[in-house]
C-alpha positions as CSV (number, residue, x, y, z in Angstrom):
1,M,0.0,0.0,0.0
2,S,1.3,3.5,-0.8
3,I,1.2,6.5,1.5
4,E,-1.5,8.0,-0.7
5,E,-3.6,4.9,-0.5
6,A,-3.2,4.7,3.3
7,W,-4.2,8.3,3.7
8,K,-7.2,7.8,1.5
9,T,-8.2,4.7,3.5
10,L,-7.7,6.6,6.8
11,T,-9.8,9.6,5.7
12,G,-12.3,7.6,3.7
13,G,-11.2,9.5,0.7
14,K,-12.4,12.8,2.1
15,A,-10.7,14.6,5.0
16,A,-13.9,16.4,6.2
17,R,-16.8,14.1,6.6
18,T,-19.7,14.2,9.1
19,S,-22.1,11.5,9.9
20,V,-25.1,11.1,12.0
21,E,-25.5,8.0,14.1
22,G,-26.7,5.1,11.9
23,K,-25.3,6.8,8.8
24,E,-21.6,6.3,9.3
25,G,-19.5,8.5,7.0
26,N,-16.3,6.5,7.2
27,A,-16.7,2.7,7.7
28,T,-12.9,1.9,7.7
29,S,-11.5,0.6,11.0
30,L,-8.0,1.9,10.1
31,N,-7.3,4.8,12.4
32,W,-3.6,5.6,12.1
33,I,-0.7,5.4,9.7
34,I,3.1,5.9,10.2
35,V,5.5,7.0,7.5
36,R,9.3,6.9,7.6
37,A,10.7,10.3,6.5
38,D,14.5,10.0,7.2
39,T,15.3,8.4,3.8
40,K,15.4,9.8,0.3
41,Q,11.8,8.7,-0.3
42,M,9.2,8.7,2.3
43,E,7.8,5.2,2.9
44,L,4.8,3.7,4.6
45,L,5.9,1.8,7.7
46,E,2.7,0.7,9.4
47,T,-1.0,1.1,9.7
48,G,-3.2,0.2,12.5
49,T,-6.7,0.0,14.1
50,G,-5.9,0.2,17.8
51,G,-5.9,3.9,18.6
52,L,-3.4,6.2,20.0
53,E,-1.6,3.8,22.4
54,D,-1.2,1.3,19.6
55,M,0.2,3.9,17.3
56,K,2.6,5.3,20.0
57,A,4.1,1.8,20.5
58,K,5.4,1.9,16.9
59,F,7.5,5.1,17.3
60,D,11.3,4.4,17.0
61,A,13.9,6.9,18.5
62,T,16.3,6.1,15.6
63,M,13.9,7.4,12.9
64,I,12.1,10.4,11.7
65,Q,8.4,9.4,11.5
66,I,5.3,11.1,10.4
67,A,2.1,9.7,11.8
68,A,-1.5,10.5,11.2
69,I,-4.4,9.5,13.4
70,R,-8.1,9.8,13.0
71,V,-9.8,11.3,16.1
72,T,-13.6,11.6,16.0
73,G,-15.3,14.5,17.6
74,V,-18.7,13.2,19.0
75,D,-21.5,15.6,19.8
76,E,-24.6,14.3,21.5
77,R,-27.5,16.7,21.4
78,S,-31.1,15.7,22.2
79,N,-31.7,12.6,20.1
80,V,-28.9,13.2,17.5
81,I,-25.4,12.0,17.7
82,S,-23.0,13.8,15.2
83,R,-19.6,12.3,14.5
84,R,-16.9,14.5,12.9
85,P,-13.6,12.9,12.0
86,K,-10.5,15.0,12.5
87,F,-7.1,14.0,11.3
88,V,-4.0,14.9,13.3
89,V,-0.5,14.7,11.8
90,V,2.4,14.0,14.3
91,V,5.9,14.7,13.2
92,Y,8.4,12.8,15.4
93,V,12.2,13.1,15.3
94,G,13.8,10.6,17.6
95,N,16.6,11.5,20.0
96,K,18.9,8.9,18.3
97,V,18.6,10.5,14.9
98,S,21.9,12.0,13.7
99,A,22.2,15.7,13.0
100,I,22.7,15.1,9.3
101,R,19.6,12.9,9.0
102,K,17.4,15.4,10.9
103,N,17.5,17.6,7.8
104,A,15.5,15.0,5.9
105,I,12.3,16.3,7.3
106,L,12.9,19.6,5.7
107,Q,13.4,17.9,2.3
108,H,10.0,16.2,2.7
109,K,8.0,19.2,3.9
110,A,6.3,20.0,0.5
111,Q,5.5,16.3,0.0
112,M,4.2,15.9,3.5
113,D,1.8,18.9,3.1
114,R,0.5,17.5,-0.2
115,L,0.1,13.9,1.1
116,F,-1.7,14.9,4.4
117,N,-3.9,17.5,2.8
118,G,-7.0,18.1,5.0
119,A,-5.4,17.4,8.4
120,A,-6.9,19.5,11.2
121,C,-3.5,20.2,12.9
122,T,0.1,19.1,13.1
123,M,2.0,18.3,16.3
124,Q,5.8,18.1,16.4
125,F,8.1,16.3,18.8
126,S,11.9,16.5,18.4
127,D,14.8,15.0,20.2
128,C,12.8,12.9,22.6
129,D,12.4,9.3,23.6
130,A,10.0,7.0,21.8
131,P,7.2,7.4,22.2
132,P,7.1,11.1,23.1
133,A,5.8,11.5,26.6
134,E,3.9,14.7,25.6
135,L,1.8,12.8,23.0
136,T,-1.3,12.1,25.0
137,H,-5.0,12.0,24.5
138,K,-5.3,15.3,26.3
139,S,-2.5,17.0,24.3
140,I,-4.2,16.0,21.1
141,A,-7.6,17.0,22.3
142,K,-6.3,20.4,23.4
143,T,-4.6,20.9,20.1
144,L,-7.8,20.0,18.2
145,L,-9.8,22.4,20.3
146,A,-7.3,25.2,19.6
147,A,-7.5,24.5,15.9
148,G,-11.3,24.1,15.7
149,G,-14.2,26.4,15.5
150,A,-16.7,27.6,18.1
151,H,-18.8,24.5,18.2
152,K,-17.0,21.9,20.4
153,P,-17.9,18.2,20.6
154,V,-18.9,16.5,23.8
155,F,-15.9,14.1,23.6
156,Y,-13.1,12.9,21.3
157,E,-12.9,9.2,20.4
158,F,-9.4,7.9,19.6
159,N,-10.3,4.3,19.0
160,P,-13.1,2.9,16.8
161,N,-14.0,0.6,19.7
162,G,-14.7,3.6,21.9
163,E,-12.0,2.4,24.4
164,E,-9.9,5.7,24.2
165,N,-12.3,8.6,24.8
166,I,-11.6,12.0,26.4
167,K,-14.5,14.3,27.5
168,I,-14.0,17.9,26.6
169,A,-15.3,18.9,30.1
170,D,-12.3,17.0,31.6
171,L,-9.9,19.2,29.6
172,Y,-11.2,22.3,31.3
173,D,-11.2,20.8,34.8
174,S,-7.5,20.0,34.7
175,K,-4.5,22.1,33.8
């Protein structure tokens, strides 16, 4: 599978899709992809269905990796449940990547922007262990809220099975 095919599968072919409960807009269970970017050509390393924790386990401190994860904003109002997928790109430069290889990410910037068109936001982590300690459900949710509009969901869902959810109210209660 190519990076383009993986992104298309992840996004359902469209980076902005809304569904109402019972009319799912994106039926794929794939919810993250990881690309290696410290070589001449970017290459797809892995794809997965297990949510953020599953994705984080695949980070390698010896590589530059670009990951993308689908996070679904769920809004429950009266008798309607709205689901809005958001796509977050994570750029990770491991702490064991040589100074010369770190420049590879700059070489891939234009390609990265083209490939991950439609992402809601990008998070960057450099010179840290794998996985980055700062990459959490809360940090992603806060970044999505900062990048989003006035209408906020009730919670964000990080796993298609609903096992990794974070309520928006919990973000405001904690610092």
